[in-house]
N, C-alpha and C positions, 0 to 999 in steps of 0.2 A: 285754354278751353274750359276748364272747370269754373273759372271766374265768370265766363260768359254764360255757362249753363245755370249757375246759381242766380245770376242777375235776371235771366229770363224767367226762371221759376218764381223768384220773388215778385217780379213784376206781374206775372199771371195770377199769383195768389193774392194780390192786393184787392181790396174791396172795390165793388162796383165795376169790375171788368166784364165786358160783354162776352157772349159766346164767341163772336168773331175775333175779338182781341185775344182770347185764350187759345183759339185755334192757331192764330198767327204765332203766338209764343211757342206753342207746341211744335209747330213747323220749324221754327228757328232752333229749338232744342234738338229735334230729330236730325237736322242738317249738321249741327255741331257734333252730335254723337257720331254720325257717319264719318266726319272728317277726323275726329279724334281716334276712332277705331282704325282708320287707314294709317294714321301717323304711328300708332302703336305697332301695327303689323309691319310697317316699314322699319321701325326701330328694331324689332325682333329679327327681321331679315338681315339687317346690318350686323347685329350681334352674332348671329349664326355664322355669317360670312367671316367676321373677324376671328371667330373661335374655330374656324375650319370645320364647321358642322353643317355647311350648306352643300347639298349634293349638286355638283356641276359635272356634266358629261364631257367626254373628250372623244367625239365621234365625227366622222366626215359628214358634212351637210352642205347644201348649196346656199351660200350667202345671198346670191341674187334672188333666189326663190323666196327667202325670208323677207328680204327688202321689198320685193314686189308685193307681198302680202301686206306689209305695213304701209306701203304707199297707197294701196287700195283703201285701207282703213282710214288713212289720213284724209283721203278725198271725202269720205263720209263725215269725218270730224269737222272738215272745213266747209261743209255744205251750208249755203246761205250767206257765206262771206265772200268778199271780193278778193278771193285768193285762188290762184291757179296752182294745182299740185302736179308736178312733173316728175318723170323718172328717166334716168339714163343708166339702164341696167343691162349691159351686154353680157349676160351670163352664158353658160353656167360659171360659177365661181366657187370651186370647192374650198371649204374652210374646215379647220379642225377645232371643234369646241362643242357647245351646247346650243342647239337650234332654238329651244324654248327660251333660254336665258337671253340669247342674242335678240330674239323677237321682243322680249321685255325691254331691253336696252333701247332698241330702235323706236319702240312705241313711246317710251319716255321722251326721247329726243323729238319725236314727231308731235307729241301732245304739247310740249313746250313751244315748238315752232308755231303751232296753230294758236296757242294761247296769246302769244306776243306778236302775231302778225295780223294786223287789221286789214291790210290790202297788199297786193303784190303776188308773190309766189313762194312756194316751198318746193325744193328740188332734192331728189334722191339720186346720188351718183355712185356708181361702182368704181373702186380704185384697186390698183395692184402695184406692189412695190417691194422688192427685196424679200421674197418669201412670205409676204403678208398680203392679205386681201382686206379691203375696207369698204365702208359705206359712208359717204358724206351726206349730211342733212343740212341743207342751206335754206335760209329764209331771208325775206326782205323786211323783217320786223323792226322792233324798237332798238335792238342791239344792246350791248352791255358795255359799260364804261370800263376803262383800263383798271381803275381801282377795284372794281368788283370782279373783273375777269380773273384775277390772281387767286380768288377764293371761291369761285363759283361751284367747285366740286366739294367744298367743305359742308358738313352737315349743318342744317338749319340756317344756311346762308342763302339769301335771295337778293338779286340785284335790285337796288332801289326799293327798300322795304315797303314804303307806303304804296307804291304801284303794285308790287307783288301781292300784298294783302288783298288788293282789289281783285286780283286774278285767282286767288286761292292758292292752296299748296302750303306744305310745311317746310319746304326747302330741303327735302331728303331725296328727291328723285334722281338728281345728278350724282349724289353720293352713292346711291345704289347702282346706278349705271356704271360708274367707274369701278366699283367693287366687282361687279359681275364681269366686266371686261378683263380686269386683272386676274380674276380667278380662272379665266380661260387663256392666260398668257397673252392678253391683248392690252390695248391702250385706248384712251379717248383723249382727243385734243380739241381745242376750241380757238377760233378766231372771230373777232366781232368788232364792229364799228357802230357807235351810237347813232341811231336814226337811219342806219343803212341795212343792218341785219347781222346775222350770226351764221357761223359754219362750224358744226360739230362733226368730227370724223372718228369713227370706230374702226380700229384695226384689229384683226385676228390672224393667227397663223394660217398660212395657206395649206390646203389639204392635198396638194398635188403629189 
């Protein structure tokens, strides 16, 4: 990011730049600063989580209600795309954990689904199994190759780097999602097929 910022500043400071060209360079600098700020905030969040300094609640909440809220936000994110957002959320589904952190996890999974799904559908599904409750976020997007699937939750890792750069992101979102799930005694798993789509599943302890 700093290399990009320096290059844009040097380009803008060169002689004979028009006002419009300087405005364009300043716009690029502002966008890069925003992305860098977000990356630093994410890195600090990961550091606090790894050092057990991140506050995570352990309270009863309705996972179906949180998932429904995220599904509605996803509809707004997908507006203008040829993507249908669906929900199969037969709640209530009591879970034990942190509702706000869980919402953050699901928003991350949903934003990824929107980012990599040009057409088709994104589906939220409520699951129950052996003392756990979960939400599956499935899409019909580009999918993830087997070689990338093994490391998709590692920090700064993005499937197919060139394509991911075009979509933005620093490769920290899924690292944070997994960390927040594990801090709630939960898990995240993923299944994916290239050119067919991906299915991420968040599991949390049931609150029954």
